[in-house]
C-alpha positions in Angstrom: -36.0 13.1 -2.4 -32.8 14.3 -4.3 -29.7 12.6 -3.3 -26.4 14.9 -3.4 -23.1 13.5 -4.4 -21.0 12.6 -1.5 -18.0 14.8 -1.4 -14.8 12.5 -1.2 -11.6 14.5 0.1 -9.0 15.3 -2.8 -5.5 14.9 -2.6 -5.2 18.7 -2.4 -6.6 19.1 1.1 -4.0 19.9 3.3 -4.9 17.6 6.2 -5.8 14.8 3.8 -2.4 15.3 2.0 -0.7 15.1 5.2 -2.4 11.8 5.8 -1.6 10.3 2.5 2.2 11.2 2.9 2.3 9.3 6.1 0.8 6.4 4.4 3.4 6.5 1.6 6.3 6.9 4.0 5.0 3.9 5.8 4.6 2.1 2.5 8.2 3.1 1.2 9.8 2.1 4.8 8.1 -1.4 4.7 9.3 -1.5 1.3 12.9 -0.6 2.2 12.9 -2.9 5.4 11.5 -6.1 3.5 12.8 -5.7 -0.4 14.5 -9.1 0.2 11.5 -10.8 1.3 10.1 -13.3 -1.5 6.9 -13.0 -0.3 6.7 -9.1 -0.2 3.8 -8.1 -2.8 2.1 -5.0 -3.6 -0.8 -6.0 -1.5 1.3 -6.4 1.4 2.6 -3.0 1.0 -0.6 -1.6 0.7 -1.9 -3.4 3.9 0.9 -2.0 5.6 -0.2 1.5 4.5 -3.7 1.1 5.5 -4.7 1.6 1.9 -6.3 -0.5 -1.0 -3.9 -1.7 -3.6 -5.4 0.7 -5.9 -5.3 3.7 -3.7 -1.8 2.9 -2.9 -0.9 2.6 -6.6 -2.5 6.0 -7.5 -0.8 7.8 -4.6 2.5 6.4 -6.0 1.9 7.3 -9.2 0.8 10.8 -8.4 3.5 11.7 -5.4 6.4 9.7 -7.0 5.6 9.3 -10.7 6.3 5.5 -10.7 4.6 2.2 -9.8 5.0 0.5 -6.6 6.6 -2.2 -8.7 8.9 -0.1 -10.4 10.0 1.7 -6.8 10.4 -1.8 -5.6 12.6 -2.9 -8.4 14.5 0.3 -8.2 15.4 -0.5 -4.6 16.3 -4.3 -5.3 18.6 -3.3 -8.2 20.3 -0.5 -6.1 21.1 -3.3 -3.5 22.0 -5.6 -6.3 24.8 -2.9 -7.2 25.8 -2.7 -3.7 26.3 -6.4 -3.4 28.2 -6.6 -6.8 30.6 -3.9 -5.5 31.0 -4.9 -1.9 31.0 -8.8 -2.1 31.9 -11.7 -3.9 28.7 -13.5 -3.9 28.1 -15.2 -7.4 25.8 -13.3 -9.5 23.5 -16.0 -9.9 22.9 -15.7 -5.9 22.4 -12.3 -5.8 18.8 -12.7 -7.2 17.5 -14.4 -4.0 19.6 -12.1 -1.7 17.6 -8.9 -2.9 13.8 -10.9 -3.0 13.5 -11.8 -6.6 12.5 -15.0 -7.6 13.5 -15.2 -11.3 17.3 -14.7 -12.1 16.2 -14.2 -16.0 14.0 -11.1 -14.7 16.7 -9.9 -12.7 19.2 -10.1 -15.5 16.7 -8.5 -18.1 15.9 -5.7 -15.8 19.6 -5.1 -14.9 20.4 -4.8 -18.5 17.6 -2.6 -19.5 18.3 -0.2 -16.5 22.2 -0.3 -16.4 23.1 -1.3 -20.0 25.2 -3.9 -19.0 25.5 -7.2 -17.5 25.9 -7.8 -13.6 29.2 -9.6 -14.3 30.6 -6.4 -16.5 29.3 -4.1 -13.7 31.1 -5.6 -11.0 34.3 -5.7 -13.2 34.0 -2.2 -14.1 32.9 -1.4 -10.3 34.4 -3.6 -7.7 36.6 -2.1 -5.2 39.8 -4.2 -4.3 39.8 -5.5 -0.9 36.3 -4.4 0.0 34.3 -7.7 0.0 32.3 -8.7 2.5 31.4 -12.1 3.5 29.7 -14.5 1.3 
C-alpha cells in the first residue's frame, strides 16, 4: 500500500493565518505584560501562545522579521529608556526593573542599539521635574 504524504497547513491558508496571528498576538501580549519578570523565557512565551518553541520562533521570524529574544530585548530597552527619562532610579537598578539578570548584557545591548551609555542617554533626554518615585 502506497502512503501519501500528509498535507500540513501552510502559513498562507487564510484560516490558518488568522490562527497564527492570534497566537502571535497572545505571545506578544504575554511578553509585553511580563517583560520585567526574571523568569520569562522563550519557552514560557511559546506555552502561552500554545505553540512549540520552534514553531513560535518561525512565526516571529516570518511575521515580525525578528527572533523572540530580539523582540523581548526591544521591549526591555524601550522600558529602560522610559525609566531613564522619567525616573531617577540608578542605572545599575534599571536592569532588574526591566527583567534582565545581567547588568553587563544590558549595558552592551544598550550601547549597541543606541550608540551611547545609559548615563549619557539620561543626561541628554531627561525631562526636568518629570521623575517618578524610585
